[in-house]
C-alpha positions in Angstrom: 80.5 108.4 119.2 80.6 111.5 121.7 77.7 113.5 123.0 77.3 116.6 125.1 76.2 116.1 128.4 72.4 117.0 128.9 71.5 120.0 130.4 68.8 121.1 132.7 66.9 123.9 131.1 63.3 125.3 132.3 63.3 122.3 134.7 63.0 120.2 131.2 65.6 118.0 130.1 67.5 119.1 126.9 69.6 117.6 124.9 72.8 119.2 123.2 73.1 118.8 119.5 75.8 115.6 118.7 79.3 116.3 118.7 81.1 114.8 114.9 83.3 111.7 116.0 87.0 112.8 116.6 88.2 111.7 113.6 85.9 113.9 111.3 88.6 116.9 112.1 91.8 114.3 111.6 93.7 113.4 109.1 93.6 109.5 109.8 90.4 107.9 109.8 89.2 104.7 111.2 89.0 101.3 109.5 86.2 99.7 109.0 85.1 95.9 108.5 84.7 94.6 105.2 81.3 94.8 104.2 80.5 92.9 101.0 82.0 89.9 100.2 81.6 86.9 98.5 82.1 83.8 101.1 82.4 80.8 98.7 85.0 83.1 97.0 87.3 83.8 100.2 87.8 80.5 101.3 88.6 79.0 97.7 90.7 82.1 98.2 91.7 81.1 101.3 93.6 77.6 100.6 94.8 78.9 97.3 96.9 81.7 99.3 98.4 78.5 101.5 99.0 76.8 99.3 102.4 76.2 98.0 101.7 73.9 94.8 101.2 77.3 93.2 105.0 77.6 92.8 107.2 75.6 90.8 109.4 73.8 93.9 106.1 73.0 96.3 107.1 74.8 98.7 106.7 78.5 98.4 102.9 80.2 99.0 101.4 83.3 99.1 101.9 83.3 102.9 105.7 83.2 102.6 106.4 86.7 102.0 103.2 87.8 103.6 103.2 85.6 106.4 99.3 86.1 108.2 101.8 85.5 111.6 104.0 88.1 110.8 102.4 91.4 110.8 101.8 90.6 106.8 104.9 90.3 105.2 108.2 88.5 106.4 110.3 90.1 108.0 113.5 90.1 105.7 115.2 92.6 104.4 114.3 91.2 101.0 112.0 88.4 100.4 113.6 85.1 99.0 112.1 82.9 96.6 112.7 80.2 93.6 116.4 78.5 94.3 116.7 80.6 97.4 116.9 83.7 94.9 116.9 87.2 97.2 114.6 89.3 95.5 115.3 93.4 95.2 113.1 94.9 96.9 111.1 94.2 100.7 107.7 92.6 100.4 104.8 95.1 101.4 102.3 94.2 104.1 99.7 92.2 102.7 97.3 93.5 105.6 94.8 96.3 104.6 96.6 96.3 101.0 92.9 96.8 99.4 93.3 100.3 100.7 95.5 101.0 98.6 95.2 103.1 95.5 97.4 100.5 93.5 99.3 97.3 94.3 103.3 96.9 94.2 105.9 99.6 95.3 105.9 100.4 92.0 102.0 100.5 91.6 102.4 98.2 88.1 99.6 96.3 89.8 96.5 98.5 89.4 94.5 96.0 91.8 94.5 93.1 94.0 93.5 90.9 91.2 96.5 91.7 89.1 98.9 91.7 91.9 97.8 87.9 92.9 99.0 86.6 89.7 102.4 88.0 89.4 103.9 86.3 92.0 103.1 83.1 90.9 104.9 83.9 87.1 107.9 85.7 88.4 110.9 83.2 88.1 112.3 84.8 91.1 109.6 84.3 93.4 107.2 81.5 92.9 108.7 80.1 89.7 106.0 78.5 88.1 103.9 79.6 85.1 100.1 80.6 84.8 99.4 77.7 82.8 102.0 75.0 84.9 100.2 76.2 88.0 96.2 76.2 86.5 97.5 72.6 85.3 98.0 71.5 89.1 95.1 73.2 90.5 93.0 71.3 87.4 94.4 68.0 88.4 92.9 68.2 92.3 88.8 67.3 92.4 89.0 69.3 95.7 89.8 72.1 93.8 87.6 71.6 90.4 85.0 70.5 92.9 85.0 74.0 94.8 85.8 76.0 91.8 83.1 74.9 90.3 80.9 75.7 93.1 81.9 79.4 93.2 82.4 79.9 89.8 80.0 78.1 88.1 82.8 76.0 85.5 84.7 73.0 86.5 87.4 74.5 83.5 89.9 76.4 86.3 91.3 79.5 84.8 93.9 81.7 86.2 91.0 84.9 86.0 89.2 82.9 88.8 92.6 81.7 90.8 93.3 85.0 91.1 90.1 86.7 92.0 89.7 84.5 94.5 93.0 85.2 96.2 92.3 88.9 96.2 88.7 88.9 97.5 90.0 86.9 100.4 92.7 89.5 101.0 90.2 91.9 101.1 89.1 90.7 104.2 92.7 90.7 105.9 91.9 94.3 107.8 93.0 94.9 111.1 90.1 97.7 112.3 90.4 98.2 116.0 93.7 99.3 116.9 93.7 101.3 120.0 94.3 104.6 117.8 91.0 103.9 115.9 88.9 103.8 119.5 90.6 107.1 120.5 89.6 108.5 116.9 86.0 107.2 118.3 85.7 109.5 120.9 87.8 106.9 123.7 90.1 109.1 125.6 91.4 106.2 127.1 92.9 104.3 124.7 95.8 106.5 123.9 98.4 107.7 126.7 100.0 110.8 126.7 102.9 109.8 125.2 101.2 108.2 122.4 99.1 111.2 121.8 102.2 113.8 122.5 103.9 111.6 119.7 100.5 111.8 117.4 100.7 115.6 117.8 104.1 116.1 116.5 103.6 113.7 113.8 101.2 115.8 112.8 102.7 119.2 113.4 105.9 117.7 111.7 104.8 117.5 108.6 104.2 113.5 108.4 100.7 113.3 107.7 101.3 115.0 104.4 101.8 111.8 103.2 100.7 109.2 105.8 96.7 110.0 105.7 93.4 108.5 105.3 92.4 105.3 107.0 95.2 102.9 105.9 97.3 105.8 106.8 99.5 106.0 103.5 99.3 104.0 100.5 96.8 106.4 98.7 99.9 108.7 96.4 103.4 108.1 95.5 106.0 110.3 96.7 110.1 110.7 96.0 112.3 108.6 98.5 114.6 111.9 99.6 113.3 114.9 99.0 115.1 116.9 101.5 117.7 114.7 101.2 119.3 111.9 98.8 118.0 108.6 100.0 121.4 106.6 101.0 121.3 103.1 99.4 123.1 100.1 97.7 119.4 98.8 96.1 119.4 99.4 92.8 115.3 100.0 92.6 114.1 103.0 90.6 110.5 103.1 92.0 107.7 104.0 89.9 110.2 105.8 87.1 110.1 101.4 85.8 106.4 101.9 85.4 106.3 105.1 83.6 109.2 105.7 82.0 109.2 109.4 83.2 112.5 110.6 84.7 110.2 112.6 86.8 109.4 108.9 88.7 112.6 107.9 89.1 112.9 106.9 93.4 109.2 107.7 93.8 107.6 104.9 95.7 104.3 104.3 96.5 103.6 105.4 100.1 103.0 102.5 102.3 100.5 101.7 105.3 101.6 102.4 109.1 98.9 100.4 110.0 100.3 97.8 112.2 104.2 99.5 111.2 105.7 97.7 114.2 104.8 94.1 113.3 106.0 94.9 109.7 110.4 95.7 109.9 112.5 95.9 108.5 111.3 99.5 106.8 111.2 100.3 103.2 111.6 99.4 100.1 114.8 98.6 100.2 114.3 96.9 104.0 117.1 99.8 104.7 116.0 100.6 108.3 116.0 97.6 111.0 114.1 99.3 114.0 110.6 101.9 113.9 113.3 104.6 115.6 115.8 104.4 112.6 112.6 104.8 110.0 111.5 107.7 111.5 115.2 109.1 112.2 115.8 108.8 108.7 112.2 110.1 107.5 112.9 112.9 109.7 116.0 114.5 108.1 115.5 113.0 104.4 112.1 113.9 103.7 110.7 116.3 105.6 114.7 118.1 106.9 114.3 118.3 110.6 116.4 116.0 113.2 114.3 114.3 115.7 115.5 114.6 119.1 115.5 111.0 121.0 113.0 112.1 122.8 110.8 113.1 120.2 111.1 109.4 118.2 110.1 107.6 121.5 106.8 109.5 121.2 106.6 109.3 117.9 107.2 105.6 117.5 104.9 105.7 121.0 102.1 106.7 118.6 103.1 104.5 115.7 102.4 101.5 117.7 99.0 102.4 118.9 98.0 101.5 115.1 98.2 97.7 115.6 95.0 96.6 114.9 93.0 93.3 115.5 95.1 90.4 113.0 93.5 87.9 111.1 91.8 85.5 112.8 90.8 81.8 111.5 90.9 78.6 110.8 93.7 77.6 109.0 92.4 76.0 105.4 92.7 71.9 105.0 94.3 72.1 102.1 92.4 69.4 99.1 95.4 66.3 98.5 96.8 65.8 95.2 96.1 63.3 92.8 97.7 60.9 90.8 97.8 63.2 88.2 98.8 66.0 89.8 102.4 67.0 88.4 105.4 65.9 90.7 106.6 70.1 92.0 110.8 70.8 90.8 112.1 71.9 94.0 115.9 72.4 92.2 115.5 73.5 88.6 
């Protein structure tokens, strides 16, 4: 918080009214740490997030495509799934995903719990079924014991599995970026080039879509407002959910938090670098041709959005039992 300096009036110390925080007048707000979680459920969800036994091959976990050592994504144009299947879309970051209005690029999952069940049963991703995934977990005594402590029953269900994964993912917020520090009143947290980049980011209209604490994630927007986006991808966005032609090529606006870590960019991974992404967005969304100097400034600002990354001990997964079904990596 910022305070005005005290003034001497009539020999007495008078403290002027407290100034509002910097972010009160800005389109972007600081990220705050998660406030309310079920710790037991988080620990169970953490194990499940890292456990490849939720996949048919016994090789792919949630962390495979949402690698928490790599900004919560896999840094591939489009992700690789079961049997080395190349998916049609770039994996969005799981970091700060609890701040999104919905999940997936097209918003087809209303929340993290619904999203968590999708990849498990997708034949091109983890290649399993919910029933078989639950059968595997039920055969592992360590999971049965932990599930019982969290949910009060020994009978494992996909509803509890996805709820636990979602509860863990709620903890994956990244506060304390240098830009957040600036928003909270530390004028030295960002330098002149970065501040100039932020002012340009605002003046150019980028904040119309990239705003709020997640700097995105709160609306669906058409990819290619001023000019069409050139891509070979067949993914058409939100129309696949709503069936409305008006939603063709509309996608959930991605968060820009930690964006320097989550390359390549866009739903098809079509931009390899931040500079390229800024150039394309300027042209097709804003009708603006940024100069090289302007792109350097905006990229410098975007890099100030990298916050504290999740930090915890890797979970030790409970061992399989003699009854645990064997993985099928080549089927």
